[in-house]
Steps between C-alpha positions, in 0.01 A plus 500: 500500500857542391751269668713783626201709619470548872221299657222666700342392828165642624393467858136568599416567866152516652560513876557804708853561629473335840224244467738235363866461405427544132637852480833386647505195277432714189783738599747212537393332177512832304837596642654166408334493156645844413835334449366315193180668381271800494243495781147646524289509819128559480316591821139392493216501754637573851858490381449864389559589868864385477658829372306728744718767649530511880463132584714417800480130577672407823570129453516479123698641215346813347353342182448836334866596540610159369287549185631852464854360500397260226364783294832685538675184374278498191207283592175631355274517805140606430165491673153438350314829459157359583629319811690812611204732447268266688741524798536879490819533293471728194753575231577790276689377202591180682643685799339458842578739783433223752754266342875472532679645197569261215174306528228590258127444469397357166219327314411130539558483126869546568491162682391331177791668322739379776370149457551506121861613531587265793678169477385408855222630722478443877182569688524535878147489623287326755 
């Protein structure tokens, strides 16, 4: 990697949005990291529920909206296609009508690509 090239951080999440604090932690890490590097977030297993439209948590931050804000700021936020399909989310050209705008469904093979281009990888998983 070139010395002046921007570093890349990839965050992998596996938990659903409200089963742990991992979604909030990932949001805070990603937002802080954006100051110095590119950031990818890969939603795997139950984490594919995070960007679902219409969630209205009473005592928690809306994780989907937080991740949508990250996508607007330039974070690449994607969900595993197999995990999403197994949970009833389907995509047409990466877009999912059940997801907040800016978050795509993609292949697990994109995770391998993210790993290969990343300087650091963080996995938030139980």
